[in-house]
PADO-681186 format. One line per field, with one value per residue (C-alpha): residue number from 1; x, y, z; residue in three letters. Coordinates in steps of 0.02 Angstrom, whole numbers, plus 50000, padded with zeros to 5 digits. Last residue first. Layout:
BEGIN
seq NUM ...
east X ...
north Y ...
up Z ...
type ALA ...
***
This chain:
BEGIN
seq 552 551 550 549 548 547 546 545 544 543 542 541 540 539 538 537 536 535 534 533 532 531 530 529 528 527 526 525 524 523 522 521 520 519 518 517 516 515 514 513 512 511 510 509 508 507 506 505 504 503 502 501 500 499 498 497 496 495 494 493 492 491 490 489 488 487 486 485 484 483 482 481 480 479 478 477 476 475 474 473 472 471 470 469 468 467 466 465 464 463 462 461 460 459 458 457 456 455 454 453 452 451 450 449 448 447 446 445 444 443 442 441 440 439 438 437 436 435 434 433 432 431 430 429 428 427 426 425 424 423 422 421 420 419 418 417 416 415 414 413 412 411 410 409 408 407 406 405 404 403 402 401 400 399 398 397 396 395 394 393 392 391 390 389 388 387 386 385 384 383 382 381 380 379 378 377 376 375 374 373 372 371 370 369 368 367 366 365 364 363 362 361 360 359 358 357 356 355 354 353 352 351 350 349 348 347 346 345 344 343 342 341 340 339 338 337 336 335 334 333 332 331 330 329 328 327 326 325 324 323 322 321 320 319 318 317 316 315 314 313 312 311 310 309 308 307 306 305 304 303 302 301 300 299 298 297 296 295 294 293 292 291 290 289 288 287 286 285 284 283 282 281 280 279 278 277 276 275 274 273 272 271 270 269 268 267 266 265 264 263 262 261 260 259 258 257 256 255 254 253 252 251 250 249 248 247 246 245 244 243 242 241 240 239 238 237 236 235 234 233 232 231 230 229 228 227 226 225 224 223 222 221 220 219 218 217 216 215 214 213 212 211 210 209 208 207 206 205 204 203 202 201 200 199 198 197 196 195 194 193 192 191 190 189 188 187 186 185 184 183 182 181 180 179 178 177 176 175 174 173 172 171 170 169 168 167 166 165 164 163 162 161 160 159 158 157 156 155 154 153 152 151 150 149 148 147 146 145 144 143 142 141 140 139 138 137 136 135 134 133 132 131 130 129 128 127 126 125 124 123 122 121 120 119 118 117 116 115 114 113 112 111 110 109 108 107 106 105 104 103 102 101 100 99 98 97 96 95 94 93 92 91 90 89 88 87 86 85 84 83 82 81 80 79 78 77 76 75 74 73 72 71 70 69 68 67 66 65 64 63 62 61 60 59 58 57 56 55 54 53 52 51 50 49 48 47 46 45 44 43 42 41 40 39 38 37 36 35 34 33 32 31 30 29 28 27 26 25 24 23 22 21 20 19 18 17 16 15 14 13 12 11 10 9 8 7 6 5 4 3 2 1
east 49898 50043 50165 50228 50400 50442 50604 50512 50355 50192 50195 50177 49997 49934 49909 49759 49791 49714 49577 49523 49357 49470 49586 49446 49345 49519 49545 49348 49372 49526 49452 49296 49424 49503 49343 49297 49437 49413 49234 49323 49465 49320 49297 49174 49181 49349 49475 49563 49701 49807 49957 50104 50212 50202 50090 49974 49982 49941 49785 49740 49731 49623 49521 49470 49521 49657 49722 49874 49890 50088 50167 50237 50342 50299 50402 50528 50530 50546 50484 50373 50289 50268 50202 50078 50011 49992 49900 49760 49723 49829 49819 49951 49934 50024 50174 50355 50365 50540 50505 50384 50494 50643 50581 50519 50690 50769 50663 50542 50597 50581 50383 50358 50308 50101 50104 49983 49848 49838 49673 49527 49428 49268 49117 48950 48835 48815 48927 49045 49063 49051 49194 49290 49239 49301 49469 49593 49704 49903 49925 49827 49669 49588 49428 49347 49191 49115 48919 48905 48711 48642 48455 48401 48569 48523 48691 48651 48665 48802 48732 48769 48933 48999 48978 49071 49213 49221 49135 48993 48806 48746 48912 48966 48888 48874 49012 49053 49191 49296 49458 49422 49259 49359 49475 49312 49245 49378 49387 49198 49207 49204 49174 49082 49075 48946 49019 48928 49059 49196 49309 49248 49373 49511 49637 49798 49847 49987 49872 49740 49872 49902 49717 49714 49838 49775 49589 49665 49776 49622 49546 49438 49382 49255 49242 49068 48986 49163 49216 49159 49335 49373 49371 49454 49606 49624 49595 49726 49857 49828 49879 50022 50117 50196 50287 50147 50179 50243 50149 50216 50176 50189 50172 50193 50068 50071 49914 49906 49730 49622 49460 49430 49608 49577 49443 49534 49681 49560 49491 49675 49750 49765 49831 49961 49999 49973 50021 49914 50035 49931 50013 49900 49887 49703 49624 49461 49438 49448 49577 49456 49296 49378 49208 49183 49354 49364 49237 49296 49493 49412 49466 49302 49344 49479 49637 49674 49839 49882 50062 50189 50367 50503 50519 50536 50753 50646 50639 50495 50351 50430 50251 50292 50388 50245 50128 50260 50256 50079 50045 50015 49922 49792 49830 49782 49856 49846 49927 49902 49996 49844 49814 49705 49816 50008 50030 49892 49883 49725 49737 49624 49632 49719 49853 49729 49737 49804 49929 50083 49963 49942 50137 50176 50071 50147 50318 50276 50194 50368 50446 50299 50290 50157 49983 49858 49699 49601 49437 49383 49403 49485 49643 49769 49711 49737 49882 49954 49919 50005 50159 50147 50114 50218 50279 50157 50004 49858 49667 49539 49374 49232 49087 48926 48828 48779 48961 49112 49287 49237 49391 49372 49547 49484 49375 49524 49649 49536 49482 49675 49707 49610 49516 49552 49490 49492 49577 49589 49713 49752 49908 49937 50108 50081 49921 50011 50147 49997 49938 50117 50120 49952 50021 50157 50039 49951 49777 49690 49772 49697 49791 49957 49977 49934 50008 49911 49969 49884 50062 50070 50253 50219 50140 50275 50394 50280 50246 50413 50479 50348 50406 50598 50551 50462 50619 50723 50611 50595 50740 50871 50881 50981 51155 51121 51024 50849 50761 50571 50508 50457 50278 50270 50096 50094 49959 49860 49874 49750 49895 49998 49886 49905 50067 50130 50073 50200 50322 50225 50165 50221 50103 50107 49998 49845 49675 49677 49736 49592 49449 49530 49518 49342 49293 49368 49553 49491 49502 49693 49711 49855 49790 49695 49763 49724 49727 49801 49757 49857 49835 49930 50009 50062 49921 49898 49696 49577 49428 49456 49515 49362 49232 49316 49345 49148 49096 49061
north 49646 49512 49463 49307 49300 49188 49074 48917 48951 48997 49185 49156 49090 49234 49242 49251 49227 49092 49052 48926 49013 49151 49019 48932 49094 49166 48993 48980 49191 49148 48988 49109 49232 49101 49035 49208 49231 49063 49133 49291 49193 49103 48894 48877 48791 48864 48737 48791 48696 48604 48530 48548 48419 48467 48331 48404 48553 48481 48389 48561 48645 48508 48510 48690 48849 48826 48892 48844 48907 48958 48847 48723 48837 48872 48779 48884 49041 49028 48845 48831 49005 48908 48725 48799 48947 48802 48714 48892 48994 48961 49074 49083 49116 49180 49225 49245 49046 49029 48969 49135 49242 49187 49222 49374 49452 49369 49485 49371 49267 49281 49247 49065 49069 49124 49135 49266 49305 49121 49098 48982 49034 48972 48898 48903 48790 48766 48583 48719 48837 48704 48617 48788 48849 48674 48659 48716 48858 48834 48968 49083 49146 49261 49173 49241 49180 49131 49083 49251 49324 49261 49292 49159 49054 49032 48984 48919 49072 49063 49082 48927 48939 49097 49001 48840 48967 49029 49163 49068 49130 49258 49266 49411 49467 49604 49672 49885 49931 50093 49996 50046 49947 49798 49799 49804 49645 49550 49599 49544 49385 49268 49428 49424 49534 49569 49632 49767 49896 49827 49941 50070 50024 50084 50056 50118 49966 49933 50019 49892 49732 49809 49826 49632 49580 49675 49604 49443 49463 49525 49340 49253 49369 49294 49393 49359 49388 49383 49398 49590 49675 49760 49614 49479 49615 49554 49375 49390 49480 49342 49196 49308 49320 49138 49144 49226 49381 49367 49360 49340 49184 49182 49375 49385 49504 49533 49572 49604 49559 49663 49557 49731 49699 49525 49615 49741 49612 49511 49672 49713 49537 49549 49716 49681 49526 49366 49234 49325 49303 49349 49439 49407 49586 49533 49403 49371 49559 49576 49731 49819 49789 49817 49851 49691 49669 49858 49848 49730 49836 49994 50123 50211 50240 50345 50369 50355 50348 50378 50325 50396 50297 50325 50160 50079 50035 49939 49955 49913 49814 49667 49640 49614 49812 49854 49790 49846 50038 50027 49995 50148 50237 50060 49939 49881 49881 49910 49842 49919 49861 49826 50021 50131 50135 50122 50105 50114 50138 50103 50171 50131 50232 50141 50253 50406 50558 50688 50805 50675 50533 50645 50680 50495 50432 50545 50483 50301 50335 50405 50256 50227 50411 50521 50594 50582 50577 50600 50579 50708 50687 50837 50885 50788 50888 51036 50999 50927 51075 51197 51091 51133 51015 51029 50849 50776 50833 50829 50824 50842 50752 50815 50682 50628 50517 50442 50391 50484 50444 50274 50139 50002 50015 50096 50249 50268 50296 50411 50549 50578 50535 50660 50622 50762 50946 51020 51167 51328 51440 51585 51662 51849 51840 51859 51749 51596 51610 51620 51458 51390 51426 51359 51199 51192 51188 51034 50999 51081 51008 50863 50682 50692 50824 50849 51017 50997 51142 51215 51310 51488 51496 51580 51436 51302 51385 51413 51239 51192 51312 51246 51052 51121 51203 51064 50955 51071 51061 50875 50847 50695 50707 50857 50802 50671 50769 50818 50833 50859 50743 50826 50760 50837 50797 50699 50576 50645 50615 50474 50351 50476 50510 50370 50315 50487 50479 50453 50553 50722 50765 50906 50872 50989 50996 50963 50932 50751 50767 50902 50788 50650 50759 50809 50628 50606 50493 50359 50224 50249 50181 50293 50433 50544 50635 50820 50929 51113 51148 51283 51393 51484 51657 51747 51666 51459 51515 51419 51370 51200 51203 51308 51192 51031 51113 51162 50988 50953
up 51747 51725 51612 51579 51503 51366 51397 51338 51247 51358 51308 51128 51162 51244 51428 51532 51720 51808 51904 51826 51762 51692 51607 51510 51460 51380 51285 51240 51165 51077 50990 50939 50857 50762 50703 50664 50566 50450 50424 50355 50246 50182 50143 50283 50458 50460 50558 50721 50814 50670 50730 50615 50545 50365 50320 50457 50373 50193 50268 50362 50208 50114 50264 50259 50298 50410 50583 50670 50847 50873 51032 50911 50826 50637 50508 50412 50313 50134 50118 50271 50206 50041 50082 50204 50090 49930 50027 50053 50175 50301 50454 50614 50775 50937 50829 50923 50935 50890 50704 50647 50755 50666 50493 50548 50609 50473 50336 50229 50099 49922 49874 49794 49604 49543 49355 49276 49159 49083 48983 48976 48830 48878 48775 48883 48864 49068 49076 48989 49126 49255 49172 49169 49339 49434 49323 49475 49456 49449 49310 49372 49294 49145 49103 48935 48905 48725 48676 48591 48543 48717 48729 48581 48598 48790 48894 49061 49190 49321 49506 49556 49466 49561 49716 49659 49610 49768 49872 49955 49929 49824 49707 49612 49429 49337 49395 49395 49303 49327 49377 49573 49537 49471 49605 49723 49652 49666 49846 49865 49768 49605 49500 49350 49198 49072 48898 48797 48856 48930 48844 48922 49074 48983 48844 48798 48740 48892 49009 48948 48994 49147 49202 49140 49243 49392 49369 49377 49521 49621 49594 49503 49367 49236 49073 48971 48804 48717 48536 48511 48430 48609 48701 48582 48586 48763 48713 48602 48693 48839 48734 48672 48855 48842 48999 49103 49191 49374 49555 49717 49819 50010 50058 50243 50325 50510 50608 50789 50862 50951 50883 50772 50720 50649 50544 50474 50444 50344 50220 50203 50142 49992 49974 50126 50041 50110 50244 50385 50542 50694 50848 50972 51077 51142 51027 51103 51165 51355 51320 51254 51385 51545 51619 51732 51775 51793 51947 52056 52035 52087 51977 51989 52187 52132 52059 51851 51769 51610 51553 51444 51419 51493 51588 51450 51515 51626 51841 51835 51713 51802 51860 52039 52025 51963 52108 52207 52164 52144 52332 52431 52302 52250 52126 51961 51812 51624 51454 51294 51154 51038 51048 51162 51286 51276 51464 51578 51773 51883 52047 52206 52385 52513 52548 52574 52494 52597 52514 52558 52494 52313 52306 52330 52209 52090 52151 52114 51939 51878 51816 51711 51637 51676 51640 51811 51802 51981 52033 52162 52352 52370 52490 52377 52215 52306 52383 52224 52116 52258 52236 52059 51925 51759 51741 51815 51696 51805 51750 51885 51877 52009 52037 51978 52072 51900 51884 51829 51764 51709 51702 51578 51527 51345 51412 51529 51379 51271 51419 51476 51288 51233 51098 50945 50898 50743 50759 50608 50548 50458 50448 50512 50556 50747 50736 50653 50797 50923 50862 50885 51048 51095 51004 51145 51277 51211 51297 51162 51016 51066 51089 50991 50882 50674 50605 50443 50315 50152 50083 50042 50063 50230 50273 50236 50335 50483 50494 50474 50604 50730 50705 50721 50893 50952 50905 50996 51145 51151 51280 51301 51080 51110 51065 50981 50835 50809 50652 50649 50490 50342 50241 50072 50009 49843 49888 50012 50180 50267 50295 50358 50519 50610 50557 50603 50772 50904 50796 50807 50643 50502 50337 50199 50034 50165 50067 50120 50293 50327 50264 50377 50526 50494 50500 50686 50709 50850 50728 50721 50904 50967 51079 50968 50817 50861 50701 50711 50535 50451 50296 50174 50152 50010 49895 49861 49883 50030 49946 49963 50144 50182 50105 50187 50348 50355 50297 50135
type SER ARG ARG ARG ARG SER GLY PRO ARG ARG GLU SER PRO ARG THR VAL HIS GLU GLY ALA GLU VAL ALA ALA ALA ARG ARG GLN ALA GLY PHE GLU ALA LEU ALA GLU ALA LEU LYS HIS VAL SER PRO GLU PRO SER LEU VAL ASP VAL ARG LEU GLY HIS GLU GLU ALA THR LYS ALA THR ALA PRO GLY ILE CYS ALA ILE VAL THR VAL ASN HIS PRO LYS GLY ALA ILE GLY VAL LEU ASN ARG VAL THR SER SER SER THR PHE LEU VAL ALA ASP PHE GLY GLY GLY LYS ILE ALA GLU ARG THR GLU ALA PRO PRO PRO SER ALA ARG VAL THR ARG TYR ALA THR VAL ASP ASP VAL GLU TRP GLY LEU GLU ILE LEU GLY ALA VAL LEU THR GLU THR ALA ILE ASP ALA ARG PRO LEU PHE VAL ARG ASP ILE PRO ASP PHE VAL PRO ASP TYR PRO PRO TRP ASP GLU LEU LEU GLY ALA ALA SER GLN GLU GLY SER PRO VAL LEU ASP PRO LYS VAL GLY PHE ASP VAL LEU ALA LYS ALA THR GLN GLU GLY VAL ALA ALA VAL LYS ILE GLY ALA PHE ALA ARG ALA ASP LEU GLY TYR GLU GLU PHE LYS GLU ARG VAL ALA LYS VAL ALA ASN VAL SER THR PHE ALA ILE TRP GLU TYR ARG GLY THR VAL LEU GLY LYS VAL ALA ARG GLU MET GLN GLN PRO THR ARG PRO PRO GLU VAL ALA ILE THR PRO VAL GLU HIS PRO VAL ALA GLY TYR SER ARG LEU GLN ASP SER LEU SER ALA ALA GLN GLU LYS THR ARG PRO VAL LEU VAL LYS TRP GLY PHE LEU PRO LYS SER GLU PHE TRP ALA LEU GLN ASP ARG GLN ALA ALA ALA SER HIS GLU GLY VAL VAL ALA ILE VAL PRO GLN GLY GLY ASP ALA SER PRO LEU ALA LYS ALA ALA LYS LEU VAL GLN ALA ILE THR GLY LEU THR ALA THR TRP THR ARG GLN ARG THR THR THR GLY ALA VAL THR VAL THR MET PRO THR ASP PRO LYS ARG GLY ALA ALA VAL LEU GLU GLY SER ALA THR ALA VAL ALA ASP LEU THR THR SER VAL VAL VAL THR ALA ASP SER ALA GLY THR GLU ASN TRP CYS ARG GLU SER ALA THR ARG ALA ASP VAL PHE ARG VAL ASP ALA GLY GLU ALA SER ARG LEU PRO VAL GLY ALA TYR ALA PRO VAL GLY VAL ALA ALA ALA VAL GLY PRO VAL VAL GLU PHE PRO ILE GLY GLU GLY VAL CYS ALA LEU MET GLU ALA GLY THR ASP ALA ASP LEU GLY PRO ASP GLY ALA VAL ALA ARG VAL VAL ARG LYS GLY ALA ARG ALA ALA GLY MET VAL LEU ASN ALA ALA ASP ARG LEU ALA PRO ALA ALA THR SER ALA THR ALA GLU ASP GLN GLU PRO GLN PRO ILE ASP ALA GLY THR ARG ALA HIS GLN SER VAL VAL ASP LEU VAL GLN PRO ASP ALA VAL LEU VAL ASP ALA HIS ALA LEU ALA GLU VAL ALA ARG LEU THR LEU LEU GLY PRO ASP GLY PRO GLY ALA GLY LEU PHE THR VAL HIS GLY LEU ALA ALA HIS PRO ALA ARG ALA LEU HIS ALA ALA THR PRO SER MET
***
């Protein structure tokens, strides 16, 4: 246990609480520190800056209070009222004896308002601690491929353009230091002019990065003298989004030739691709994480819904049979099967102890994880392909000497294939093949999502079965012809083609993770071809009629 966790675990709910000032980083959820996650897990109250709320709230403990600073229309143009309200929320909760986490963007040490809140805690004798975070002024250049120092060494100066004095600009402009300027998109040209007026040469290299460390990140390379024209040519300005924050780096390290080699983040194979995953958020968790590692923005759209079987008596008899010793094995072929059995257990007041003496098989890692969450460690998970065929390859034949019971309980969906049942019978086992749940077509997604699917707003869609093809087309319409279609196998590809879709990517193995890998390889090849041809790299959705091609 870290000092943070240990201290929080000991913190009493006495007259005064405790405040943790926590840096949530510049935007990438993966940059949240381990100590930050620990603090969030112990918090009674979480008060977060709006721009990092999604980053930190997913780590807050169940039941934590997450109030939001209120701001009416009359004061919406200034952040001061919201900041005062946040401070009031923090102090009020701490006075009530609560453990409070105050999460801010970047690092608390570079946030002047956080310093004022700390002093307020001191004034009332409220204990507090600081959990540093990755500062935007450091993290964003790293993601943009702009090192702030080289082996030769150099001064690095950080300037907040909103509060910089004339003296600050003069001293910075007169130096040869690398300058990191925190400003807004529509104020970049003004900041450049300040540096030129103070002595910097107009041809000094400069990069400007917006939405840094997120998959919306965009970086423009220019010079102090040309940045205004570059942003105008890219149609980034004038814009209604001109007030969004940016990090600008001024100095030789931001030269275009060097950044082309070091821009690792924006060079990811699926960077910025909006990928439709036709699964529920729970089912798609690991797949979505994998897609994010390639730079994609996954969007889960369920195409099926799970409902109880029409005749539940068979399932009820089988669950009772588990308790009375009817089965030697139980085989789970999906997370939904685990959920169905677990719900029956809870209905009868049973828990994982009812599996004592019964061997448990899981078709793959996600199903195994669902069992572990239930408190059951599976005895058999396929060592090779995670499918019914892979499970059969590792399943032992029935042996009357070592197996006192010859029966297997197989809870499954109503539309499951007979592959596993036939294979188990061939191995000498008796199988109770029980419909544990029904799969039905899901409700249509929101109108905005349907329009994005039909209008080419998605860059790719992953089809993991023939039913996902049929159901997605049924509830949302056919994907636009610019959308890259990736299928998990030949049968799924055939169904896609029957629905008039062009299949661009076919997984080499029937695995969702191999499918994601194949899509990433397709994206990498597409990117390499554009670079080799001297063309600007675009996403598939940017090639649809009427879309605006962005340049950086």
